[in-house]
TORKOL-4160 file (C-alpha; in steps of 0.2 Angstrom, whole numbers, padded with zeros to 4 digits, m for minus):
188
<pt num="1" X="0082" Y="0072" Z="m0122"/>
<pt num="2" X="0083" Y="0055" Z="m0113"/>
<pt num="3" X="0091" Y="0065" Z="m0099"/>
<pt num="4" X="0078" Y="0078" Z="m0097"/>
<pt num="5" X="0063" Y="0064" Z="m0100"/>
<pt num="6" X="0071" Y="0055" Z="m0084"/>
<pt num="7" X="0073" Y="0072" Z="m0073"/>
<pt num="8" X="0053" Y="0077" Z="m0079"/>
<pt num="9" X="0049" Y="0060" Z="m0072"/>
<pt num="10" X="0059" Y="0062" Z="m0057"/>
<pt num="11" X="0049" Y="0078" Z="m0053"/>
<pt num="12" X="0033" Y="0070" Z="m0058"/>
<pt num="13" X="0036" Y="0056" Z="m0044"/>
<pt num="14" X="0041" Y="0067" Z="m0031"/>
<pt num="15" X="0026" Y="0079" Z="m0033"/>
<pt num="16" X="0015" Y="0063" Z="m0031"/>
<pt num="17" X="0023" Y="0055" Z="m0016"/>
<pt num="18" X="0017" Y="0071" Z="m0008"/>
<pt num="19" X="m0001" Y="0065" Z="m0009"/>
<pt num="20" X="0000" Y="0049" Z="m0001"/>
<pt num="21" X="0011" Y="0048" Z="0014"/>
<pt num="22" X="0018" Y="0033" Z="0022"/>
<pt num="23" X="0007" Y="0036" Z="0036"/>
<pt num="24" X="m0008" Y="0027" Z="0039"/>
<pt num="25" X="m0018" Y="0044" Z="0039"/>
<pt num="26" X="m0017" Y="0047" Z="0021"/>
<pt num="27" X="m0015" Y="0065" Z="0014"/>
<pt num="28" X="m0025" Y="0079" Z="0021"/>
<pt num="29" X="m0039" Y="0083" Z="0010"/>
<pt num="30" X="m0049" Y="0100" Z="0007"/>
<pt num="31" X="m0063" Y="0104" Z="m0005"/>
<pt num="32" X="m0074" Y="0118" Z="m0008"/>
<pt num="33" X="m0089" Y="0122" Z="m0021"/>
<pt num="34" X="m0098" Y="0137" Z="m0026"/>
<pt num="35" X="m0114" Y="0139" Z="m0017"/>
<pt num="36" X="m0127" Y="0134" Z="m0031"/>
<pt num="37" X="m0113" Y="0122" Z="m0040"/>
<pt num="38" X="m0125" Y="0105" Z="m0042"/>
<pt num="39" X="m0119" Y="0091" Z="m0055"/>
<pt num="40" X="m0136" Y="0087" Z="m0061"/>
<pt num="41" X="m0138" Y="0102" Z="m0069"/>
<pt num="42" X="m0121" Y="0097" Z="m0083"/>
<pt num="43" X="m0119" Y="0084" Z="m0093"/>
<pt num="44" X="m0102" Y="0082" Z="m0101"/>
<pt num="45" X="m0083" Y="0088" Z="m0095"/>
<pt num="46" X="m0068" Y="0091" Z="m0104"/>
<pt num="47" X="m0049" Y="0092" Z="m0100"/>
<pt num="48" X="m0040" Y="0110" Z="m0100"/>
<pt num="49" X="m0029" Y="0111" Z="m0116"/>
<pt num="50" X="m0012" Y="0115" Z="m0106"/>
<pt num="51" X="m0014" Y="0106" Z="m0089"/>
<pt num="52" X="m0006" Y="0114" Z="m0072"/>
<pt num="53" X="0002" Y="0100" Z="m0070"/>
<pt num="54" X="0009" Y="0095" Z="m0089"/>
<pt num="55" X="0028" Y="0101" Z="m0091"/>
<pt num="56" X="0035" Y="0112" Z="m0105"/>
<pt num="57" X="0020" Y="0108" Z="m0116"/>
<pt num="58" X="0021" Y="0090" Z="m0113"/>
<pt num="59" X="0007" Y="0080" Z="m0107"/>
<pt num="60" X="0018" Y="0074" Z="m0090"/>
<pt num="61" X="0014" Y="0055" Z="m0084"/>
<pt num="62" X="0007" Y="0063" Z="m0068"/>
<pt num="63" X="m0005" Y="0072" Z="m0079"/>
<pt num="64" X="m0011" Y="0055" Z="m0089"/>
<pt num="65" X="m0014" Y="0047" Z="m0072"/>
<pt num="66" X="m0024" Y="0060" Z="m0066"/>
<pt num="67" X="m0034" Y="0062" Z="m0082"/>
<pt num="68" X="m0038" Y="0043" Z="m0079"/>
<pt num="69" X="m0042" Y="0046" Z="m0062"/>
<pt num="70" X="m0054" Y="0058" Z="m0063"/>
<pt num="71" X="m0062" Y="0053" Z="m0078"/>
<pt num="72" X="m0066" Y="0037" Z="m0068"/>
<pt num="73" X="m0075" Y="0049" Z="m0054"/>
<pt num="74" X="m0084" Y="0060" Z="m0064"/>
<pt num="75" X="m0092" Y="0046" Z="m0076"/>
<pt num="76" X="m0097" Y="0039" Z="m0058"/>
<pt num="77" X="m0107" Y="0055" Z="m0056"/>
<pt num="78" X="m0115" Y="0053" Z="m0072"/>
<pt num="79" X="m0105" Y="0064" Z="m0081"/>
<pt num="80" X="m0097" Y="0059" Z="m0100"/>
<pt num="81" X="m0081" Y="0064" Z="m0106"/>
<pt num="82" X="m0079" Y="0074" Z="m0123"/>
<pt num="83" X="m0062" Y="0078" Z="m0129"/>
<pt num="84" X="m0067" Y="0097" Z="m0129"/>
<pt num="85" X="m0082" Y="0109" Z="m0127"/>
<pt num="86" X="m0087" Y="0101" Z="m0110"/>
<pt num="87" X="m0101" Y="0109" Z="m0099"/>
<pt num="88" X="m0087" Y="0107" Z="m0087"/>
<pt num="89" X="m0068" Y="0111" Z="m0089"/>
<pt num="90" X="m0057" Y="0102" Z="m0079"/>
<pt num="91" X="m0038" Y="0108" Z="m0073"/>
<pt num="92" X="m0023" Y="0100" Z="m0060"/>
<pt num="93" X="m0011" Y="0109" Z="m0049"/>
<pt num="94" X="0002" Y="0102" Z="m0041"/>
<pt num="95" X="0015" Y="0110" Z="m0031"/>
<pt num="96" X="0030" Y="0103" Z="m0017"/>
<pt num="97" X="0038" Y="0112" Z="m0005"/>
<pt num="98" X="0052" Y="0108" Z="0009"/>
<pt num="99" X="0051" Y="0107" Z="0027"/>
<pt num="100" X="0062" Y="0108" Z="0041"/>
<pt num="101" X="0057" Y="0103" Z="0059"/>
<pt num="102" X="0070" Y="0101" Z="0076"/>
<pt num="103" X="0068" Y="0088" Z="0088"/>
<pt num="104" X="0076" Y="0089" Z="0104"/>
<pt num="105" X="0078" Y="0074" Z="0115"/>
<pt num="106" X="0078" Y="0075" Z="0134"/>
<pt num="107" X="0094" Y="0081" Z="0143"/>
<pt num="108" X="0104" Y="0070" Z="0154"/>
<pt num="109" X="0114" Y="0076" Z="0167"/>
<pt num="110" X="0127" Y="0070" Z="0180"/>
<pt num="111" X="0135" Y="0080" Z="0196"/>
<pt num="112" X="0146" Y="0077" Z="0210"/>
<pt num="113" X="0148" Y="0087" Z="0223"/>
<pt num="114" X="0158" Y="0088" Z="0239"/>
<pt num="115" X="0155" Y="0101" Z="0254"/>
<pt num="116" X="0164" Y="0111" Z="0267"/>
<pt num="117" X="0159" Y="0124" Z="0277"/>
<pt num="118" X="0150" Y="0122" Z="0294"/>
<pt num="119" X="0146" Y="0105" Z="0291"/>
<pt num="120" X="0160" Y="0100" Z="0280"/>
<pt num="121" X="0168" Y="0105" Z="0263"/>
<pt num="122" X="0161" Y="0105" Z="0247"/>
<pt num="123" X="0166" Y="0107" Z="0228"/>
<pt num="124" X="0155" Y="0102" Z="0214"/>
<pt num="125" X="0154" Y="0094" Z="0196"/>
<pt num="126" X="0140" Y="0094" Z="0185"/>
<pt num="127" X="0138" Y="0089" Z="0164"/>
<pt num="128" X="0122" Y="0089" Z="0154"/>
<pt num="129" X="0120" Y="0084" Z="0138"/>
<pt num="130" X="0105" Y="0086" Z="0124"/>
<pt num="131" X="0103" Y="0081" Z="0107"/>
<pt num="132" X="0094" Y="0091" Z="0092"/>
<pt num="133" X="0088" Y="0083" Z="0076"/>
<pt num="134" X="0084" Y="0093" Z="0060"/>
<pt num="135" X="0073" Y="0084" Z="0050"/>
<pt num="136" X="0069" Y="0088" Z="0032"/>
<pt num="137" X="0053" Y="0083" Z="0022"/>
<pt num="138" X="0045" Y="0087" Z="0007"/>
<pt num="139" X="0026" Y="0091" Z="0005"/>
<pt num="140" X="0017" Y="0089" Z="m0009"/>
<pt num="141" X="m0001" Y="0096" Z="m0015"/>
<pt num="142" X="m0011" Y="0088" Z="m0029"/>
<pt num="143" X="m0027" Y="0101" Z="m0033"/>
<pt num="144" X="m0041" Y="0098" Z="m0044"/>
<pt num="145" X="m0051" Y="0111" Z="m0051"/>
<pt num="146" X="m0067" Y="0111" Z="m0060"/>
<pt num="147" X="m0076" Y="0125" Z="m0071"/>
<pt num="148" X="m0092" Y="0129" Z="m0077"/>
<pt num="149" X="m0087" Y="0131" Z="m0095"/>
<pt num="150" X="m0103" Y="0143" Z="m0099"/>
<pt num="151" X="m0097" Y="0156" Z="m0087"/>
<pt num="152" X="m0079" Y="0153" Z="m0086"/>
<pt num="153" X="m0082" Y="0152" Z="m0066"/>
<pt num="154" X="m0073" Y="0138" Z="m0053"/>
<pt num="155" X="m0087" Y="0128" Z="m0045"/>
<pt num="156" X="m0078" Y="0115" Z="m0037"/>
<pt num="157" X="m0060" Y="0110" Z="m0030"/>
<pt num="158" X="m0051" Y="0098" Z="m0022"/>
<pt num="159" X="m0034" Y="0096" Z="m0015"/>
<pt num="160" X="m0025" Y="0081" Z="m0007"/>
<pt num="161" X="m0008" Y="0086" Z="0003"/>
<pt num="162" X="0004" Y="0074" Z="0010"/>
<pt num="163" X="0022" Y="0069" Z="0014"/>
<pt num="164" X="0033" Y="0063" Z="0000"/>
<pt num="165" X="0041" Y="0047" Z="0002"/>
<pt num="166" X="0050" Y="0033" Z="m0007"/>
<pt num="167" X="0035" Y="0023" Z="m0006"/>
<pt num="168" X="0025" Y="0036" Z="m0015"/>
<pt num="169" X="0038" Y="0039" Z="m0028"/>
<pt num="170" X="0038" Y="0020" Z="m0035"/>
<pt num="171" X="0019" Y="0020" Z="m0035"/>
<pt num="172" X="0014" Y="0035" Z="m0044"/>
<pt num="173" X="m0001" Y="0029" Z="m0054"/>
<pt num="174" X="m0009" Y="0022" Z="m0037"/>
<pt num="175" X="m0005" Y="0038" Z="m0028"/>
<pt num="176" X="m0015" Y="0048" Z="m0040"/>
<pt num="177" X="m0029" Y="0035" Z="m0042"/>
<pt num="178" X="m0030" Y="0035" Z="m0021"/>
<pt num="179" X="m0028" Y="0054" Z="m0019"/>
<pt num="180" X="m0042" Y="0058" Z="m0033"/>
<pt num="181" X="m0053" Y="0046" Z="m0025"/>
<pt num="182" X="m0051" Y="0052" Z="m0008"/>
<pt num="183" X="m0054" Y="0070" Z="m0015"/>
<pt num="184" X="m0071" Y="0065" Z="m0023"/>
<pt num="185" X="m0077" Y="0058" Z="m0008"/>
<pt num="186" X="m0081" Y="0076" Z="m0005"/>
<pt num="187" X="m0090" Y="0079" Z="m0022"/>
<pt num="188" X="m0106" Y="0086" Z="m0021"/>
């Protein structure tokens, strides 16, 4: 059981790292909303019973951090959290993927020539060298879905995608808070 918890924690940390990168530019944020969505028409929100960021029926640490950060943002919008039966339902999605890229360094060369013919003799030697570096990176995405409970329809979604680094893995709670805040900058 203890090993399983450690594996789940590592998976959660790895996914969160994706959200915020060590780069100054931060994660890429995308948000979409239904054309008629107006947050003023809603008073309460609840979280789905089984969140997409949970693991094996248990509430993950990442889910707990996302719930806390999302609750804060939605309350700032004037909505009130209820355990169940909210006007809006909130769910999370988390994914990672490995990417490979290559980089080639400029070629260097050396040559020696010796000529013979009408104007003398010649021969030649040539050497060239270049290096190619393969870089493996992990990218992660955290998504937030907000659903109108009365019609069971998605009305807003936000996603943050970024590179997973050691720094992100070590600061999961802060990364989740920052990613959620960045997504909610595009909330109507």
